[in-house]
C-alpha positions as CSV (number, residue, x, y, z in Angstrom):
1,X,-0.2,0.1,-0.4
2,X,1.5,3.6,-0.9
3,X,1.9,5.9,1.8
4,X,-0.6,8.5,0.5
5,X,-3.6,5.5,0.9
6,X,-2.4,4.2,3.9
7,X,-3.8,7.2,6.2
8,X,-7.5,7.0,4.8
9,X,-7.6,2.9,4.7
10,X,-6.9,3.1,8.6
11,X,-9.5,6.0,9.0
12,X,-11.9,4.0,7.2
13,X,-11.1,0.9,8.9
14,X,-10.9,2.8,12.7
15,X,-15.0,4.4,11.3
16,X,-16.1,1.2,10.2
17,X,-15.5,-0.3,13.9
18,X,-12.2,-1.1,14.7
19,X,-11.5,-0.7,18.2
20,X,-8.0,1.4,17.3
21,X,-7.7,4.0,19.5
22,X,-10.0,2.8,22.9
23,X,-9.7,3.3,25.8
24,X,-10.3,0.8,28.6
25,X,-13.7,1.7,30.6
26,X,-11.2,1.3,33.8
27,X,-9.3,4.1,32.3
28,X,-12.2,6.6,31.4
29,X,-14.0,6.0,35.2
30,X,-10.4,6.2,36.6
31,X,-10.1,9.5,35.1
32,X,-13.2,10.9,34.8
33,X,-13.1,14.2,36.4
34,X,-10.3,15.0,33.9
35,X,-12.4,13.8,31.2
36,X,-15.1,15.7,31.5
37,X,-16.9,17.3,28.6
38,X,-14.0,15.6,26.3
39,X,-14.5,13.3,23.7
40,X,-13.5,9.6,24.5
41,X,-13.3,6.0,23.1
42,X,-14.3,2.8,24.8
43,X,-15.4,-0.8,23.4
44,X,-17.8,-2.9,24.9
45,X,-20.5,-5.4,25.1
46,X,-24.2,-3.9,25.9
47,X,-25.2,-5.8,28.8
48,X,-29.0,-4.0,29.7
49,X,-30.9,-1.0,27.7
50,X,-32.7,1.9,29.4
51,X,-35.7,3.7,28.0
52,X,-37.4,5.9,30.2
53,X,-41.2,6.9,29.5
54,X,-41.8,9.9,27.8
55,X,-37.9,10.6,27.2
56,X,-36.1,10.2,24.5
57,X,-33.0,9.9,25.7
58,X,-32.3,6.2,26.1
59,X,-29.4,4.4,27.7
60,X,-27.5,1.6,27.4
61,X,-24.7,-0.1,29.9
62,X,-21.7,-1.2,27.8
63,X,-18.9,-3.7,29.6
64,X,-15.3,-4.6,28.7
65,X,-14.1,-6.6,31.1
66,X,-12.5,-3.3,32.9
67,X,-15.5,-1.6,34.1
68,X,-18.8,-0.7,33.4
69,X,-20.0,2.7,31.6
70,X,-23.6,3.9,30.6
71,X,-24.3,5.3,27.1
72,X,-27.0,8.0,26.5
73,X,-28.8,7.9,23.1
74,X,-31.2,9.8,21.1
75,X,-30.8,6.7,18.3
76,X,-32.8,2.9,18.6
77,X,-30.7,1.1,21.5
78,X,-28.2,-1.4,20.3
79,X,-29.2,-5.2,20.9
80,X,-28.3,-6.7,24.4
81,X,-25.1,-8.7,23.1
82,X,-23.6,-6.9,20.8
83,X,-20.3,-5.8,21.0
84,X,-19.5,-2.3,20.1
85,X,-17.1,0.7,19.5
86,X,-18.4,4.7,20.7
87,X,-16.7,7.6,20.8
88,X,-18.9,10.7,22.6
89,X,-18.4,13.1,25.2
90,X,-18.1,12.2,28.4
91,X,-20.4,13.8,31.4
92,X,-20.3,13.9,35.6
93,X,-23.1,14.0,37.2
94,X,-21.5,15.1,40.0
95,X,-17.6,15.0,41.5
96,X,-17.4,15.0,45.2
97,X,-14.3,14.9,47.0
98,X,-12.3,14.2,43.4
99,X,-15.2,11.4,42.7
100,X,-16.8,11.0,39.6
101,X,-20.6,10.2,40.3
102,X,-23.3,9.3,38.0
103,X,-20.6,9.0,35.2
104,X,-22.1,8.9,31.0
105,X,-21.1,9.3,27.4
106,X,-23.1,11.2,25.5
107,X,-22.9,9.3,22.1
108,X,-21.7,10.8,19.1
109,X,-20.6,7.4,16.9
110,X,-21.4,3.7,17.6
111,X,-20.4,0.6,15.0
112,X,-20.3,-2.5,15.8
113,X,-16.9,-3.7,16.9
114,X,-15.4,-6.0,13.8
115,X,-13.5,-8.7,16.5
């Protein structure tokens, strides 16, 4: 592959759900206060989903073996059991004594993981 075509191919593969550049959920949780409002990218298995009545926002829980994290979305909920690569903005409901509470990602992009 020519050097000029390598970067576009790499970007295409990343957009298709390869876990390139993902961060372990435990690391995201550990650094949540510093990541407030910043973009994060994680890979995990959908463990459960939740939709509250009369609200457009839905939630699903991702787990990667290092931890769990809720993702808020306006899109249709993914099936439980799917493995996804999700990027979005991290939000903490509160930071008390340096510890984050109510950590979630506001989904920006989601792709089914290829492996």
